[in-house]
Every structure is written in C-alpha cells, then in structure tokens.
C-alpha positions as CSV (number, residue, x, y, z in Angstrom):
1,M,-97.0,66.7,-36.1
2,K,-100.2,68.8,-36.3
3,S,-101.6,66.9,-39.3
4,T,-100.7,63.6,-37.7
5,M,-102.5,64.5,-34.5
6,I,-105.7,65.5,-36.6
7,L,-105.6,62.3,-38.5
8,S,-105.2,60.4,-35.2
9,R,-108.2,62.1,-33.6
10,A,-110.3,61.3,-36.7
11,F,-109.6,57.6,-36.4
12,F,-110.3,57.8,-32.6
13,L,-113.7,59.3,-33.3
14,I,-114.5,56.5,-35.8
15,F,-113.3,54.1,-33.2
16,L,-115.8,55.4,-30.6
17,I,-118.7,55.4,-33.0
18,S,-118.0,51.8,-34.2
19,C,-117.7,50.6,-30.7
20,Y,-121.3,51.7,-30.1
21,Y,-122.7,49.9,-33.2
22,H,-120.3,47.0,-33.5
23,P,-118.7,45.8,-30.2
24,L,-116.2,43.5,-32.1
25,A,-115.1,46.2,-34.6
26,S,-113.0,48.3,-32.2
27,T,-110.0,46.1,-32.4
28,R,-110.0,46.3,-36.2
29,L,-110.2,50.0,-36.0
30,V,-107.3,50.2,-33.5
31,V,-105.2,48.2,-36.1
32,Q,-106.3,50.6,-38.8
33,Q,-105.4,53.6,-36.7
34,L,-101.9,52.2,-36.1
35,E,-101.4,51.2,-39.8
36,S,-102.4,54.7,-41.0
37,F,-100.3,56.5,-38.4
38,S,-97.4,58.4,-39.8
39,S,-94.3,58.4,-37.6
40,Q,-92.5,61.1,-39.6
41,N,-91.4,63.7,-37.0
42,P,-87.8,64.8,-37.5
43,A,-87.8,66.9,-34.3
44,L,-88.6,63.9,-32.1
45,D,-86.4,61.6,-34.1
46,T,-83.4,63.7,-33.1
47,L,-83.9,62.4,-29.5
48,F,-82.8,59.0,-30.9
49,S,-79.9,60.3,-33.0
50,E,-77.3,58.3,-31.0
51,V,-79.0,55.0,-31.8
52,D,-80.1,55.9,-35.3
53,R,-77.2,54.1,-36.9
54,Q,-76.8,50.8,-38.9
55,D,-74.0,49.8,-36.5
56,H,-76.3,50.1,-33.4
57,P,-78.6,47.3,-32.1
58,A,-82.3,47.8,-32.6
59,V,-84.4,50.3,-30.7
60,G,-88.1,50.9,-31.0
61,A,-90.3,53.6,-29.3
62,I,-93.9,54.5,-29.0
63,A,-95.8,57.2,-27.2
64,I,-99.6,57.3,-26.5
65,H,-101.3,60.5,-25.3
66,K,-105.0,60.7,-24.3
67,G,-105.8,57.5,-26.2
68,E,-103.9,58.4,-29.4
69,V,-100.6,57.2,-30.8
70,V,-98.6,60.4,-31.0
71,Y,-95.2,58.9,-31.8
72,K,-93.7,55.6,-33.0
73,N,-90.5,54.8,-34.8
74,S,-87.6,52.2,-34.9
75,F,-83.9,52.7,-35.2
76,G,-80.7,50.7,-35.6
77,S,-80.3,47.1,-36.9
78,A,-82.1,44.0,-35.9
79,N,-78.9,42.1,-36.8
80,L,-75.5,43.8,-36.8
81,S,-74.0,41.2,-39.1
82,T,-76.5,41.7,-41.9
83,Q,-77.5,45.2,-40.9
84,A,-81.1,44.3,-41.4
85,P,-83.0,47.4,-40.3
86,A,-85.2,47.3,-37.2
87,T,-88.9,47.9,-38.0
88,L,-92.0,48.6,-36.0
89,D,-92.7,44.8,-36.4
90,T,-89.3,43.7,-35.1
91,K,-89.7,41.4,-32.1
92,F,-87.9,42.3,-28.8
93,R,-87.7,40.2,-25.7
94,L,-89.7,42.2,-23.1
95,S,-88.0,40.9,-20.0
96,A,-89.8,42.4,-16.9
97,I,-92.5,44.0,-19.0
98,S,-93.7,40.4,-19.7
99,R,-95.0,40.1,-16.1
100,Q,-98.0,42.3,-16.7
101,F,-99.5,39.8,-19.2
102,T,-99.3,37.0,-16.7
103,A,-101.0,39.1,-14.1
104,F,-103.7,40.1,-16.6
105,A,-104.4,36.5,-17.6
106,I,-105.0,35.5,-13.9
107,L,-107.5,38.4,-13.4
108,F,-109.1,37.6,-16.8
109,L,-109.7,34.0,-15.7
110,E,-111.1,35.1,-12.4
111,E,-113.6,37.3,-14.2
112,Q,-114.6,34.2,-16.2
113,G,-115.1,32.2,-13.1
114,K,-112.3,29.8,-13.8
115,L,-110.4,30.6,-10.6
116,S,-110.4,32.8,-7.6
117,I,-107.3,34.7,-6.4
118,K,-108.2,33.6,-2.9
119,D,-107.7,29.9,-3.9
120,D,-104.9,27.8,-2.4
121,I,-102.3,27.4,-5.2
122,R,-102.1,23.7,-4.4
123,K,-105.6,23.3,-5.7
124,Y,-104.0,23.8,-9.2
125,L,-100.5,22.7,-8.4
126,P,-100.8,19.7,-6.0
127,M,-97.2,18.7,-6.8
128,L,-96.0,21.6,-4.6
129,P,-95.0,20.9,-1.0
130,D,-97.7,21.0,1.7
131,Y,-96.5,24.4,3.1
132,E,-97.0,25.2,6.8
133,H,-99.2,28.2,5.8
134,T,-101.5,28.4,2.8
135,I,-100.2,30.3,-0.2
136,T,-103.0,31.7,-2.3
137,I,-103.0,33.0,-5.9
138,D,-103.3,36.5,-4.4
139,H,-100.0,35.9,-2.6
140,L,-98.3,35.1,-5.9
141,L,-99.7,38.1,-7.6
142,S,-98.6,40.4,-4.8
143,M,-95.1,38.8,-4.5
144,T,-95.8,37.9,-0.8
145,S,-95.6,34.1,-1.0
146,G,-92.3,34.0,0.9
147,L,-90.7,31.8,-1.8
148,S,-87.2,32.9,-2.8
149,D,-86.3,33.8,-6.4
150,F,-85.4,30.8,-8.5
151,W,-83.3,33.0,-10.8
152,Q,-81.0,34.0,-8.0
153,M,-81.0,30.3,-7.0
154,R,-79.9,29.5,-10.5
155,D,-76.9,31.8,-10.1
156,L,-76.0,30.2,-6.8
157,I,-76.2,26.7,-8.3
158,G,-73.8,27.9,-11.0
159,Q,-76.0,28.1,-14.0
160,H,-74.7,30.5,-16.7
161,E,-76.6,32.7,-19.1
162,E,-75.8,30.4,-22.1
163,D,-76.9,27.3,-20.2
164,V,-80.2,25.7,-21.2
165,F,-82.8,26.4,-18.5
166,T,-86.3,25.0,-19.1
167,Q,-89.7,25.6,-17.4
168,E,-89.5,22.0,-16.1
169,Q,-86.1,22.6,-14.5
170,T,-87.4,25.8,-13.0
171,L,-90.4,24.0,-11.4
172,K,-88.1,21.4,-9.9
173,T,-86.0,24.2,-8.4
174,I,-89.2,25.9,-7.1
175,N,-90.4,22.6,-5.6
176,K,-87.4,22.7,-3.3
177,L,-87.9,26.2,-2.0
178,K,-89.3,26.8,1.5
179,P,-91.3,30.0,2.3
180,A,-89.0,32.4,4.3
181,F,-92.0,34.0,6.1
182,E,-95.7,33.6,6.6
183,P,-97.4,34.5,3.3
184,G,-98.6,38.1,3.2
185,E,-96.2,39.3,6.0
186,D,-93.4,40.5,3.7
187,Y,-92.5,40.4,0.0
188,I,-89.8,39.1,-2.3
189,Y,-89.7,40.7,-5.7
190,G,-88.5,37.9,-7.9
191,H,-89.4,35.5,-10.7
192,T,-90.7,32.5,-8.8
193,D,-94.3,33.6,-8.2
194,L,-94.8,34.5,-11.8
195,V,-93.7,31.1,-13.0
196,L,-96.3,29.5,-10.7
197,L,-99.0,31.9,-12.0
198,A,-98.3,30.9,-15.6
199,E,-98.7,27.2,-14.6
200,I,-102.0,28.0,-12.8
201,V,-103.3,29.8,-16.0
202,A,-102.5,26.6,-17.9
203,I,-104.3,24.3,-15.4
204,A,-107.3,26.6,-15.0
205,S,-107.8,27.1,-18.7
206,G,-106.9,23.7,-19.9
207,Q,-104.4,25.1,-22.4
208,S,-100.7,25.6,-22.3
209,F,-99.8,29.1,-21.1
210,P,-98.4,30.2,-24.6
211,D,-101.5,28.8,-26.4
212,F,-103.9,30.5,-23.9
213,M,-102.3,33.9,-24.3
214,K,-102.2,33.6,-28.1
215,E,-105.9,32.5,-28.4
216,H,-107.5,34.7,-25.7
217,L,-105.3,37.8,-25.7
218,F,-102.8,38.3,-28.5
219,D,-104.8,37.2,-31.5
220,P,-108.1,38.9,-30.5
221,L,-106.1,42.2,-30.1
222,G,-104.4,41.7,-33.5
223,M,-101.0,41.3,-31.8
224,N,-100.0,38.9,-34.5
225,N,-96.2,39.4,-33.9
226,T,-96.4,38.7,-30.2
227,L,-95.6,35.3,-28.7
228,I,-94.2,33.5,-25.6
229,K,-91.0,31.7,-26.1
230,S,-91.4,28.4,-24.3
231,Q,-88.5,26.4,-25.7
232,H,-84.9,27.5,-25.6
233,H,-84.4,26.4,-29.2
234,Q,-87.6,28.0,-30.6
235,T,-86.9,30.1,-33.7
236,M,-88.7,33.3,-34.7
237,E,-88.7,35.6,-37.6
238,N,-87.8,39.3,-37.6
239,V,-86.2,39.2,-34.1
240,A,-83.9,41.8,-32.7
241,E,-80.7,39.9,-31.9
242,S,-79.2,40.4,-28.4
243,Y,-76.0,42.3,-28.0
244,M,-73.9,43.5,-25.0
245,P,-72.0,46.8,-25.5
246,L,-68.3,46.6,-25.1
247,E,-65.7,49.5,-24.9
248,T,-65.6,49.2,-28.7
249,G,-68.4,47.5,-30.6
250,Y,-70.8,44.8,-29.3
251,R,-70.7,41.2,-28.3
252,E,-73.6,38.9,-29.3
253,V,-75.4,37.4,-26.3
254,V,-76.9,33.9,-26.4
255,T,-79.5,33.0,-23.8
256,N,-81.1,29.5,-23.7
257,S,-84.0,30.1,-21.4
258,G,-87.4,28.5,-22.0
259,V,-88.8,30.0,-18.8
260,Y,-92.1,31.9,-19.0
261,G,-94.4,33.8,-16.7
262,P,-92.0,36.5,-15.6
263,I,-90.0,36.8,-18.9
264,N,-89.9,35.6,-22.5
265,V,-92.8,37.5,-24.0
266,Y,-91.6,38.7,-27.4
267,S,-93.4,41.6,-28.9
268,T,-93.2,44.6,-31.2
269,I,-93.8,48.3,-31.0
270,N,-97.0,48.0,-33.1
271,D,-98.3,45.2,-31.0
272,L,-97.6,46.9,-27.7
273,A,-99.6,49.9,-28.9
274,K,-102.6,47.6,-29.4
275,W,-102.1,46.3,-25.8
276,E,-101.9,49.7,-24.3
277,L,-105.0,50.9,-26.2
278,N,-106.9,47.9,-24.9
279,L,-106.0,48.9,-21.3
280,L,-107.6,52.3,-22.0
281,E,-110.7,51.0,-23.6
282,P,-110.8,47.2,-22.8
283,E,-112.2,44.8,-25.4
284,I,-110.3,41.9,-23.9
285,G,-111.0,41.8,-20.2
286,S,-113.0,44.6,-18.6
287,K,-112.5,47.9,-16.8
288,V,-112.9,46.0,-13.6
289,V,-109.9,43.8,-14.6
290,V,-107.8,46.8,-15.6
291,E,-108.6,48.7,-12.4
292,K,-107.6,45.6,-10.3
293,L,-104.5,45.3,-12.4
294,F,-103.3,48.7,-11.3
295,E,-104.4,48.5,-7.7
296,S,-101.6,48.6,-5.1
297,V,-101.1,45.4,-3.3
298,K,-101.2,45.2,0.5
299,L,-99.6,43.1,3.2
300,N,-101.6,41.3,5.9
301,S,-101.2,44.4,8.0
302,G,-103.1,46.5,5.4
303,K,-100.0,48.4,4.5
304,P,-99.0,48.8,0.8
305,I,-95.7,47.4,-0.3
306,D,-93.1,50.2,-0.3
307,S,-90.0,48.9,-2.0
308,W,-86.9,50.7,-3.2
309,N,-88.5,50.7,-6.6
310,G,-91.8,52.3,-5.4
311,Q,-95.2,51.0,-4.4
312,F,-96.0,47.7,-6.0
313,A,-99.2,47.0,-8.1
314,Y,-100.8,43.8,-9.3
315,A,-99.7,44.7,-12.8
316,Q,-96.2,44.0,-11.6
317,Q,-95.4,47.6,-12.0
318,F,-94.4,50.3,-9.5
319,Y,-95.9,53.7,-8.5
320,H,-93.8,56.6,-7.4
321,W,-93.6,60.4,-7.8
322,G,-91.0,61.3,-10.4
323,H,-90.5,64.8,-11.8
324,G,-93.2,66.0,-9.5
325,V,-96.0,63.9,-11.0
326,K,-97.4,60.4,-10.4
327,E,-95.6,57.8,-12.4
328,I,-96.1,54.0,-13.0
329,Y,-93.2,52.2,-14.5
330,Q,-91.5,48.9,-15.2
331,I,-88.0,48.4,-16.5
332,G,-86.1,45.2,-17.3
333,F,-82.9,43.9,-18.8
334,L,-82.2,40.3,-19.9
335,G,-79.6,39.0,-22.3
336,G,-79.0,42.3,-24.1
337,H,-82.6,43.3,-24.3
338,A,-83.7,46.3,-22.3
339,S,-87.3,47.4,-22.0
340,A,-88.7,50.5,-20.2
341,M,-92.3,51.6,-19.8
342,F,-93.5,54.8,-18.1
343,K,-97.1,55.8,-17.5
344,F,-98.3,59.1,-16.2
345,P,-101.9,58.5,-15.4
346,D,-102.9,62.1,-14.5
347,Q,-101.5,63.3,-17.9
348,E,-102.9,60.2,-19.8
349,F,-99.5,59.5,-21.3
350,T,-97.6,56.3,-21.8
351,V,-94.2,55.7,-23.4
352,I,-92.4,52.5,-24.2
353,V,-88.8,52.0,-25.4
354,L,-87.4,48.6,-26.4
355,S,-83.8,47.9,-27.3
356,S,-81.6,44.9,-28.0
357,G,-78.1,46.2,-27.0
358,M,-78.4,48.7,-24.2
359,P,-78.3,48.1,-20.4
360,Y,-81.0,50.8,-20.0
361,S,-83.3,52.5,-22.5
362,G,-85.6,54.5,-20.2
363,Y,-83.8,57.8,-20.7
364,L,-84.9,57.8,-24.3
365,G,-88.5,57.3,-23.2
366,M,-88.2,60.1,-20.7
367,G,-87.1,62.4,-23.5
368,L,-90.3,61.7,-25.3
369,A,-92.3,62.3,-22.1
370,E,-90.6,65.6,-21.6
371,H,-91.6,66.7,-25.1
372,F,-95.3,65.9,-24.7
373,I,-96.0,66.5,-21.1
374,G,-92.9,68.3,-19.8
375,E,-94.9,71.3,-18.7
376,H,-96.3,69.1,-15.9
377,F,-92.8,68.1,-14.7
378,F,-91.0,69.5,-11.7
379,N,-94.0,71.2,-10.2
380,D,-91.9,71.4,-7.1
381,E,-88.9,73.7,-7.4
382,P,-85.6,71.8,-8.0
383,N,-83.4,71.5,-4.9
384,D,-81.7,74.7,-4.1
385,F,-79.7,73.7,-1.1
386,S,-78.4,77.2,-0.6
387,Q,-81.9,78.3,0.2
388,L,-82.8,75.3,2.4
389,K,-83.8,76.3,5.9
390,T,-81.5,74.2,8.0
391,K,-81.0,73.9,11.8
392,Q,-77.6,74.5,13.3
393,L,-76.4,71.4,15.2
394,S,-73.1,71.1,17.1
395,R,-70.5,68.5,16.2
396,R,-71.5,66.6,19.3
397,Q,-75.1,66.5,18.2
398,L,-74.1,65.3,14.8
399,Q,-71.6,62.8,16.0
400,K,-74.2,60.8,17.9
401,F,-75.6,59.7,14.5
402,A,-72.3,58.5,13.1
403,G,-71.6,54.8,12.8
404,N,-72.1,51.6,10.7
405,Y,-75.7,50.8,9.6
406,W,-77.2,47.5,8.4
407,N,-80.4,46.5,6.6
408,E,-81.0,42.9,7.4
409,R,-83.7,42.4,4.9
410,S,-81.7,43.5,1.8
411,G,-78.2,42.7,3.2
412,L,-77.0,46.3,2.5
413,S,-74.5,48.1,4.7
414,R,-74.0,51.9,5.0
415,K,-71.8,54.2,7.0
416,V,-72.4,57.6,8.4
417,E,-69.4,59.8,9.3
418,L,-68.9,63.4,10.4
419,I,-66.6,64.9,7.7
420,N,-65.6,68.6,7.9
421,D,-68.6,69.4,10.1
422,T,-71.0,67.7,7.7
423,L,-72.8,64.5,8.5
424,T,-72.0,62.3,5.5
425,Y,-73.8,59.2,4.1
426,I,-71.3,56.7,2.6
427,R,-72.3,53.8,0.3
428,T,-70.4,50.5,-0.1
429,D,-68.9,51.7,-3.4
430,G,-67.5,54.8,-1.7
431,R,-70.0,57.3,-3.1
432,T,-71.0,60.0,-0.6
433,S,-73.8,62.4,0.0
434,G,-74.0,65.1,2.6
435,L,-76.9,65.3,5.0
436,L,-78.3,68.8,5.9
437,P,-80.1,69.0,9.3
438,L,-83.7,70.2,9.1
439,T,-84.5,69.4,12.8
440,D,-82.7,67.7,15.7
441,N,-82.9,64.3,13.9
442,K,-84.2,64.8,10.4
443,F,-81.9,65.6,7.5
444,Q,-82.2,66.2,3.7
445,M,-79.7,64.4,1.6
446,I,-77.8,66.4,-0.9
447,A,-79.0,64.5,-4.0
448,G,-81.0,65.0,-7.1
449,G,-84.4,64.3,-5.6
450,K,-85.8,65.0,-2.2
451,V,-84.5,62.3,0.0
452,Y,-85.0,62.6,3.8
453,V,-83.1,60.7,6.5
454,T,-84.4,60.5,10.0
455,F,-82.5,59.0,12.9
456,E,-84.5,57.4,15.8
457,D,-83.2,56.1,19.1
458,N,-85.2,52.9,19.5
459,N,-84.5,51.6,23.1
460,G,-80.8,52.3,22.7
461,S,-80.7,51.1,19.1
462,M,-80.2,53.8,16.6
463,N,-82.3,53.5,13.4
464,M,-81.7,55.4,10.2
465,N,-85.0,55.8,8.2
466,F,-85.4,56.9,4.6
467,E,-88.2,58.7,2.9
468,S,-88.3,59.8,-0.8
469,A,-90.7,60.1,-3.8
470,T,-90.0,56.4,-4.5
471,L,-89.9,55.1,-1.0
472,N,-92.2,55.8,2.0
473,V,-90.0,54.3,4.7
474,D,-87.0,52.0,4.8
475,S,-84.8,51.5,7.8
476,F,-81.2,50.7,8.7
477,T,-80.0,49.7,12.2
478,R,-76.7,50.9,13.6
479,I,-74.4,48.0,14.3
480,Q,-71.1,47.6,16.1
481,P,-68.4,46.9,13.6
482,V,-66.3,43.8,14.4
483,T,-63.2,42.4,12.7
484,Y,-62.2,38.9,13.4
485,G,-58.6,37.9,13.7
486,D,-56.9,35.5,11.4
487,E,-57.3,32.5,13.7
488,K,-61.1,32.9,13.9
489,L,-61.4,33.4,10.1
490,E,-59.3,30.3,9.5
491,K,-61.8,28.3,11.7
492,M,-64.5,29.2,9.2
493,E,-62.7,27.4,6.4
494,G,-64.4,24.3,5.0
495,D,-67.2,23.0,2.8
496,Y,-70.7,24.2,3.4
497,Y,-73.6,22.2,2.0
498,N,-77.3,23.1,1.2
499,S,-79.1,19.8,1.1
500,N,-82.3,21.1,-0.6
501,H,-80.5,22.1,-3.7
502,G,-77.4,20.1,-3.5
503,I,-75.0,23.1,-3.5
504,V,-71.6,23.1,-1.9
505,Y,-69.5,26.3,-1.3
506,T,-66.0,26.0,-0.1
507,L,-64.7,28.8,2.2
508,R,-61.0,29.5,2.5
509,F,-58.9,32.1,4.2
510,E,-56.5,33.8,1.9
511,E,-54.4,37.0,2.3
512,G,-56.4,38.2,5.3
513,Q,-59.9,37.7,3.7
514,L,-62.5,35.0,3.7
515,I,-63.4,33.7,0.2
516,A,-66.3,31.6,-0.9
517,N,-65.9,29.4,-4.0
518,H,-68.2,27.3,-6.2
519,P,-66.6,25.5,-9.2
520,R,-69.1,27.1,-11.7
521,V,-69.4,30.5,-9.9
522,G,-65.8,31.2,-9.0
523,D,-64.6,33.3,-6.1
524,V,-66.8,35.6,-4.0
525,R,-64.8,37.8,-1.6
526,L,-66.5,38.2,1.8
527,S,-66.0,41.3,3.9
528,Q,-67.0,41.5,7.6
529,V,-69.7,43.9,8.6
530,S,-70.4,43.0,12.2
531,E,-70.5,40.0,14.5
532,N,-71.1,36.9,12.3
533,I,-72.2,39.0,9.4
534,F,-70.3,39.2,6.0
535,V,-71.2,40.8,2.7
536,G,-70.0,39.4,-0.7
537,N,-68.7,41.4,-3.6
538,R,-71.2,39.6,-5.9
539,N,-75.0,39.7,-5.6
540,L,-75.5,36.0,-5.4
541,L,-73.9,36.1,-1.9
542,Q,-74.9,39.6,-1.0
543,S,-75.1,38.8,2.7
544,I,-74.3,35.8,4.8
545,R,-74.7,35.3,8.5
546,F,-72.8,32.6,10.4
547,N,-74.1,30.9,13.6
548,E,-72.0,31.3,16.8
549,D,-69.6,28.4,16.2
550,A,-69.5,28.9,12.4
551,S,-70.9,25.4,11.8
552,A,-73.5,26.9,9.4
553,F,-74.4,30.1,7.6
554,T,-77.5,31.5,5.9
555,V,-77.7,33.5,2.7
556,N,-79.9,36.6,2.7
557,S,-80.7,39.2,0.1
558,D,-83.8,40.9,-1.5
559,E,-84.4,37.8,-3.6
560,I,-83.3,35.0,-1.2
561,R,-84.1,34.6,2.5
562,G,-82.7,32.2,5.0
563,L,-81.0,29.7,2.7
564,E,-79.0,27.5,5.0
565,F,-75.6,25.9,4.4
566,I,-74.3,23.4,6.9
567,K,-70.6,22.8,7.4
568,I,-69.5,19.3,6.3
569,Q,-67.4,17.9,9.2
570,S,-64.3,16.0,8.2
571,N,-63.8,12.6,9.7
C-alpha cells in the first residue's frame, strides 16, 4: 500500500503542475493516474472475501482519499452463466446515484447562461398543465414541486418490473399529475422531478439528454464507458447482468425501462473515479457549480429539508452525522443493481461500491471507510445505557404518553405502550425499543445510535417528536384507535375509480378484513388505524383515508399525496 500511495502522490503532483501550464491536460493526467494505479492490496481485498467468487454477481469498489485513488478493485462475475469476470470497466446500472448527473447538468447549463433555475418549467415544457402555482426548475431540483412520484404511480397502475416503460409513457403519466401542495412548501422525494429536469436539459441545450451528457460531460472527462440507457432494448458491452438473491443461488432480473433522469446511467468503477476527481478539481463545470451542487435545499420558510434519510442537497444526496462525523451519501437499488456512495467531507474521503446482485452494498464501502479514516469515527462514546443519567418517572407519568400515533405525511403508524414499567416504542412489524426518560417528557431510545423522543401536549393533542443524527425533527400525532364493525366495512365494498389515470380498485370485505384488489396488482390487505384511516400491507397503498360516507378515498404516502378514488355507484 505504501508504494502505491507514493506513486499516486507523484501523479497528483504532475497533475497540479500540468493544470497550471496546460488547462486541458488535467483530464488526461487523471486518466493516466487511474491507469497506472495498482489495486493490489490483499489486506483490503479480504473485506470483499464473501463476494470474491465466480458464482457471485459482480461487485466493484473504489476509495478516494485527499484527491488520490487509494483503492479500487472488482470481484465476482459479470455474467453467472458464462462466469465472465467483472473488471474495473464493467458497466453497472447506478440507480439513484444517476440523479447527481442530472442535477449537475442543470447547474452547468445555468452557468453557461442557457437557463435559470428560477425559470418556470413551462417555459421549456409548455405541454405540461397550467398549474395553479408556478413550478420552477429550482422546485424540481429541490424535490418541492408537489408532483407525486410516477414510479409509485406505475406500481398503482399495475406495471410490472419486466414491462416496457419508456420516457414517453412516463411523461404522459406525469402530465396527469396534480401538485399536492404549493411548490416549495413541502417535498416529495421521488423520480418525477428528475425526469422533467432531463427533458429541460434537452430543450435548453438543443440535444437529447443522453447526447448532451456524452458530449459535454462523459467524453471530456474520459468516461468512455459511461452512458445513459434511453431505450429499453438498448444493448451494451461488458455489462454486469442483474440478479436477485434467492435462498439458494440467484434469479436473473429483466427490466425494460427506458426512463432517464433519475435512473439508467450505466458506469464503471474507473469512470466514477474520474467523475469524483472532477468534483474535487473541476475541469467540467466550476467550483461554483460544485458548491451549489452540495448546498442544502430549503423550503419557502427558509428551513432545510430534514427527511428520514437526512438533510437533502441539490446533488440529490443526503447529509447526516454517522459514526460521529459528517457524511454525505446516496444509495439505490433497481433491478438487482445496488449502488452506494459515502462521502466524508471533513476527512476528504469518498467510497463507492457497485453490485449487480445484492439488495445493499453499502456495508462493504463502510468497511473501506473504517480502514482509511476509522480513527475519526465514533468521536462520541457508544451508547452505554447503564451509565445514562435518567429521571425516575412514575407509572402514571409514563402512562400518559401511551397510545397509538400516526404520521399523516408518510402514512406510518406507531404504538407506545408501558411494558414492565418501561415505556416501549412499537413498530408496525412488531419490533420494539425501550424509551429511557431523561426529563419529564424527553426520552432516549434504546437503539444503536442516539435517537431522542420528545412528547408534547399541543392543545390537548399529544405529539411524539423524533430527533437523531439523521433527522432533526419528525412528528407523530396520537390518534384514537377505532375498529369498524362488519356492517360498516361491508358498506365500503365496491369499485373505486381514479379518472386522471384510469385506475380502478375493487374493495371487498372478507374474513373480517377489507381488501383492495387490482387485476395486475393483486390483493392489498387494509388494516384500520383510526376513524376513516387504513394502512395497506404493501407500499403502493401505504395509507388510505375515506371520506365520511365512504364514497371516496385518497391515497397518501411519502411518494404520493392526495390521489383520489371515487366510488362507482351501481345503477
């Protein structure tokens, strides 16, 4: 490793000198640095021993520390049938990591004067509806347009993973969406806004989105094995085939999506190194663009977006404090391909792990991070609950916080119960965590990280607020549980129709439970939470709220807001 580090530093010095004399030479030197890099490091390779097999789908990893590539390698097979080995030039579908390139393209075009992020999106996309409130490019970049996620809509419509889904079909679906709130007042982390951004890039530049990215970003950086898949039938060489792990072996996954903007960038470990090095010393774009890219977005109120994933940035990545240090990350999973990227800006370290047959590859990247910058981790002592200074509260004081809680925004329900003198937080899947009292109303959750729960009496309504390294504040409201009798549930039976998208769900009452059915979706079992509120056992109907006479219901989740279905009255 030591000799590799010295060689790397030498190339970095040449890189700096050449940048001064030859502004266009730096990209060539980055390529030379990567080509000359030796990835031989048996000690680090052992971190990947479980995937370093011919019968395992492809995995690739790279680590960059203080502007130098300090590790890169590939493992497994790009094709399990032929056992063709994965290489550093094997293409992986990047899933959510694709989003950063779309955001970069918009800011790059703004710097060139081709657009302004304050522009009304209908200036470029006049075919969109004339919304009640103006949606700007900035609203798309910040995920605050109010438009629901077309991908979740695709699930509701009954589209399957193997079904052909094109950019044109996607735009038709988006055309039918109505903003669920005034732009900038809230956020929906989905795919819709990124599709529209890709279309704006095409209109503003006069080129198709894939061609623009190739000519102005990928080719100048020497990312010769990076492309955007814009046709479902498009063929590529040296691609890691997609697999889904089974109890024994793997099942090949076929996806027929030609959608781009939020997904469908295919790239390699070598090419992503060039991209990351460009973000450190920009040759394409500028430092101003990169700084904007990693700026936290804000709502109209001026508050940053604090989601369950962390604080959101224009780069379509999230900030939070993990392992005691500041971390920027993005993870994704699509059709067997999993991608994970972690940046530790204060330690100047980035790690990326790509795979084609794992639901999550991030733990492998964190193993590399621990090796290189682990001395900075866990600056705070790990939780020692036996040493925690708690406050003694009576059963009566604890009992007043017990009850059923509901988050309307996400459609999540939780329960708090007093079990053996310990206030206990219960999730919908039955997992529990004890809550240790720090004050009269603030508790620390018995969990791996520091998660705090505060109860507040808000004019007679009890709120349960969360704070953690990832999340600043999120709130649940206590609700009164209600269980309808069979007669009332039977009155909810019938066909419910959404006219915008032409979707019909049939509700039936069976064996004491309400069930929603769509021919291509199958059954979704609905459980009652409170008055008129039900939750589904599948994400596509995560939460539905009926009106008083059950003549209509609306679907709500993190990705879809206020999608209304009207009961079709029989003659």
